[in-house]
PADONU-886296 format. One record per residue (C-alpha): x, y, z; residue in three letters. Coordinates in steps of 0.5 Angstrom, whole numbers, plus 500, padded with zeros to 3 digits. Layout:
N
XYZALA...
% end
This chain:
231
321193117MET325190121TYR333189121VAL337184125LEU344187128GLY348182131ILE355182134ASP360176137LEU365176141GLU369170140THR376166143THR380170137GLY380172130LEU380166126SER373164124PHE377156122GLU380156129GLU376160134ASP369160137GLU364164139ILE364166146ILE358171146GLU352173141ILE349179142GLY342180137ALA337186136VAL331187132VAL331195130TRP324197127ASP328202122ILE321205120ASP321208128LEU329207129ASN328203135LYS329197138PRO324191138ALA327186141ALA334184145MET337178146LEU345177149ASN347170151HIS355168153LEU356161150VAL361156153VAL366153149GLN368147154PRO374145149ASP376152149LYS378154156LEU381157159PRO381164154LEU387168152SER388173157LYS388177150THR381176150ILE380177157VAL382184157ASN379185151ILE371183152THR371183160GLY368175159ILE372171164THR372163164ASP367164170THR363168166ASP362163161LEU362156165THR357160171GLU352164166PHE354161159GLY349157154LEU351151150GLU352154142GLU346149140LYS340153144TYR344160144ALA344160136LEU337156136MET334163140GLU338167134PHE334164129LEU328166133LYS329173132LEU331173125ALA325169123GLU322176123LYS327181120CYS328181112GLN336182114TYR342181118ILE346187120VAL354187123ALA359191123HIS365188118ASN360182117GLY362179111ASN369178114HIS367177121PHE361175124ASP358172117LYS363167116PRO363165124PHE355164125ILE355160118GLU360155121LYS357154128ALA350153124LEU353148120SER355144126ARG347142127TYR345143120SER342149121MET342155117ASN340163115ILE338165108ASN337172110LEU342177106PRO346181110TRP349188110ILE356190112ASP356197116THR363198115MET361198107PHE354199106ASP352205110VAL356211107PRO359214112PHE364220111LYS369219116SER376215113ARG375211120THR371205120LYS372203127LYS366202131LEU368206137THR371213133TYR364212129LEU359213135ALA364218138ALA363222131GLU356221132HIS355224138ASN354217142PHE359214147LEU358206149ASN361205155PRO362197154PHE365197148ALA367189146HIS361186149ARG357183144ALA349186145LEU352193146PHE356194140ASP350191136VAL346198140LEU351202138THR352201131MET344201130LEU344208133LYS349211128VAL345207122CYS339210124SER343218123ASP342215115TYR336213110ASP336205112TRP334205104GLN340207101GLU343203106ILE340197103ILE340198096GLU349200097ARG348193100ALA347190093GLN352193090SER358189090PRO364189094GLN370190090VAL378191092LYS381196088VAL389196087ILE393202086ALA398202080LYS403207083VAL410207085SER414208090LYS415215089GLU408217088ASP405212094ARG403218098GLN397219092LEU395212094ALA395213102LYS392219102ASP385216098GLN385211104GLY389206101PHE392201105ARG399197104TRP398189103ASP405187105SER404181103LYS402182096ASN406189096TYR400194093VAL397198095TRP389197095PHE382199098LYS376195099GLU369199096MET362198094LYS363198086GLU357204086CYS363209090ASP368206084LEU364208079ASN364215082LYS371216084SER376219080SER384219082TRP391221081GLU393214078PHE390208074SER388202078PHE385194078ASP379192080VAL379185083GLU371182083ARG369177088ASN366171084ARG
% end
């Protein structure tokens, strides 16, 4: 079976305001745990130039790189879709919150779409570590990515880490709903939630944790909680 790993570099974090400037995609053979095909395209976005200094510092991508080597977005997306046709799933790290909305917005501009189910490795891979940052996960799995925040290298890093796990289990976990758990703890007991990986939401004044429902069913905590399910 083939899955399509994807990573994007963008002009910012908001899919509503920002745009894609690099697409990295890898067709991964999950039976042999190896890449079968790869692409990496810079995407020129004239309306978003010049890039912010923050994005240049993070990615290393410059305005000159985009104007000299960038493809028009439509053609980069067409190449991406050609690979997707041969795959059964799309795989991305934090894909549901980042890559998926960026890709869907870009595809909709050209009346294109992609109907493959998504695997989000941030939640669908049964990592034991609390950290979900790809660089740290790679290090914990004895792999070093020398070119972090460049799309193709991040995809290969993600898939290399995934290859240490059972892909069938990953696929099954992807089918379990994502839920948001709200810890019902007092200010004095907040450490109980923090110790279990809950994070503070300063806007809503709650301790919360996003997780798979299949993991929630196996969890046992010293405090009560509420569950919010995506509709």
